[in-house]
N, C-alpha and C positions, 0 to 999 in steps of 0.2 A: 465453386469459390475461385476467387482472382486469380490467378495463374500467375501474376506479377508479385508476390508474396514474399518477403525473402526476408533473411536475418540479419544485422549489423553483422559487417565484417568483423569485429570482434568477438562475436559470437561462441562465448566459453563456460564450461564447467569450471566451478568457482570452488573452492576444496574449503566449505565451513559448513560446520556442525553446532547442533547445541544438545542438553538431553530431551529437549522435547519433537527432536528430529522426528519424522514419520510416525506421530502421534495425535490425535486429533479429539475434541471435547465438543459438544453438543450444549448450547445455552440457554438453546430453546428446544421446543419440538421442531421446530422448523429451521433451524439455525445452528450448523456445525461449525467449526472450523477445524483447518488441517496446519501441521507446520511440516513445510518443506524446509529442512537444513535450520535456516534463521525466519524464515518469511510464513506469514501467515493466508494460509489462501481460505474462502469462505464458500458455504453451498446453501443455500437459502431455498428452504420448498421444504415442503412433509415429505419423506422417503415414501407413504405410501402412495401417494397420489402422481410421484412420476414428471411435476410439475419445479422446474428449479431452474434456479441462476446462478452462475458463476461468479465468485467476484476475484479477480486479481488471479496469475497463474504461475505464479511465481520464479524459482532462478532458472538460468536455461537447463534444458533437458525435463524439466520435472512433467511431461505430459504423460508419460507411462506413469509413475507412483500416483497423476492425476484420477489415471481410466482407472488405474485401481482402486481407489477409496469411493468414486462414484458407483463401480460395480458392486462394493459391498454397502454403499449405502440405497441407492437408488437400484440397481437391481442390473443385470447385463443389458449391453445396449439403449440402456439409458445414455440419453444427451440434454443436455440444458436447454432451455428454450433461449439464453444470450449468453454472454460474457461481458461484464462489468469492468473493464480497468479502472482503478482506482489516481492511476496516472502511467508514464510509460517506462519509470525506471527499472534496469535487468532483474532487478528481482524480485519484479510485478508482472512481468510479460515472458517472462520465461519461456513458458508451455504454450502459449498461446496460438503460432502460428502453427506447428504441429495440432493442437487439437482443433482449430478451424479447420483444416484442411480435412481431417475425418469429420468433425461431426459438422461442420458446413451450415453453421448458425451462426449469427450476425454477435459485434461488436461493438463495444458504445464506449463512448470517452468525452470530459469536456471540451469544448471547442478549440479553446485554447494548448490543450495538450495533441491535437490533431495534428499538427506539424512533425511532431516529436515520434508519431504512430505511423506515420504516412512516407517515412522517408527523407523530409523535406530539411528538416531544422537539427541541428547536434545541441542536446545537453551539453552545457559548462562541461568543463574536465571537473572532477571529484578532488576535492580541495585536499592535499597530503601533508598541507604545513597546518591543519585547521589544528587545533584544541580537540585532542579526541581518541588518543590512543593507539592500540595496534589497528584496528577496525578502519582508521585515515590514512594510518602510513602505508595499509596496504591497498589502499584504493585507487592508485594507478591501474591497477590487473584488473578493476571492474569493468565489465566491457559499458563502453559508452558513448558504441554509434547509435544510431538511431533502427529501431526494424521497421518493415515496409509493410501493413495491412494493405493497402491499396483499399479495392472499394469493400473490403468485407468488416470496413470500422467506418463507425456513422458519428458525428456530434449526435450528443445526447441533446435533449428535448431542454428549450430554455425556458418552459414553466416549471421545472427542477423535481419532473416527473422522471420516474424511472422505470422504464419500459419493463413489462411482464411483471413488475412487484407496485401494484397498486398501491400501497400500504407504505409505502417508502418515497422520501424523496432524497435527492443530492444535495449537499450544501457545497458548494465550491470553497476551497480553505489551501488559498495557494500560500508558498512563503518555500515550503520543499519542492512544488514545482507549480509552474505555471497556470496549472488546469490541474491540478489536484482535488480530489474529493473526497469530502464521508459522504457514509451513508446512514439517515435516521428512518425511526418508526415511531413513531409518539404512540401509540397505543402500549407499547413497553417501555417506554424511552431508551430500546436497543439503540448503540451508535456502532457503525463499520465505521473507527477512526482515520483509517487507511496509515499512513505516516505525516498527519498533523501532528498527534502525538501518539508517542511506543509507548511501550510498559517495561520497561530494561532500559538498562544506561550501558545504550551501546559505544561510550569510549571507554568503556572496561569489558575486555577481551571473556576478563571472568567470569563477571554478568551476562555476557552473552551466552556463553557455555553452559552456565547453570541457569539460564535463566530466571534469575532471581526477580523478583515485582519490584521494581518502584517505577513511576508516571516520570517521563520525560518529554522533552519535544520534540522534534523532527530531528531525525541523523544527520548529526552537525556536517560532514562530511560531503552532501549533497542539498544542503539546505544552501540557495544562492537570496534570498531576501527574507531575513531574520525581521523586518518590521511587517511584513505581511505574516511571517509565522506564527508571531504574537498575534495578532487581530485572527488569524483563524483560530488558535486554542479559545482568544477570551469569545471567539464564535457559538466555537463546543463546548467552552462550560457555561454557557450563557441557556443551552438545551438543557441541562442539569439531566443529564444519561443517568440514568439506574445501574445497566451494565455495558459495557464496551471490547469491540474484538479490535484490538489496533493490530499494524501492518507487523508488528515486530512486538513479540511479548505474549503473556500469558492472559485471557480475558479476566476481569477486571469488575468487581462491583460492589453496590452498597456503599456502606462507609468507608471502606478500604479506596474505593473510586472516589469519592467526595471529598474526603479530605486530601487525595494525592493530587486533584486538579484544580482544588482552592490553596493549594501550597506551590502546582505548579506556576498558576496564573500572577501571583501572589509576590511571585519569585522569580519567574522567568529572565530577567536578565542577570543573573547570577548565576540560577539552577541549568537553563538551557541554551542561553546565549555561550557562544566559547570569548575565551579574552582575547585570543587573535587567531587570524584566518584570513585569507585571499579576502573573501566573502564578508565577511566583518568590516577588515581595512576599508576595503570599497568602499562601505555605508559612511564608514565614520570619514571620509573622503569626500565624500558626496554632502556632505551634512553640512561641510562647511566653507563650501561653494553657494 
């Protein structure tokens, strides 16, 4: 693979945890998700066939943990057909370089996310001033420098097809990140929402620790465009998903999911958008001009 791949200069272990850390759950026979500290990693594919795809790669230094899960679910020596990134934030790409070096498989991301995973562009710094509790306050410690996947990463096809997953399509859901995507399978209305919306209140350290289920908008300290974030949630609600696996929080389905999503979109400005913060204030200033 590309020998020029490198981590961001501020790549480091982040001491976070939750009661679901190091546990996993099967939502269908071919979709399994695993929680690395506070973030979810998804494995799509039937264990008995050995054909599968990895979605996101967790926090820094998650690679060994991911390989342990792979061995248990798919067998020793198994590797995915490819890796799909919902976006390039530190908690979703933490293990990707180590995994690509070992597995030598392609990585795919949205075209607008490519600069952030090829070392060319830096995300805006997390907003420690945003209304959002302890996780926001400590956000300056999170890695923010871009990784460089070099030629190992490719742009997703423009037709919304997902490589190696013919039943799935990707949906552009920006707001939290310019090239953020969610994945949807129409057959069973299964949605991988990434961070477009999550099922835990990240402005509460207590709720993050206990993973109390509650549908919320994207993590506040890294969401740079709240207008786009709202439109992205609308787009996903319109799909009427039956099951969702979020980037953070537990999987939800049925009435709890439907009611939670309707409440989120109906009260988005009050429930999801923070009352104050750098990115919120910038949007307010722009609207005045």
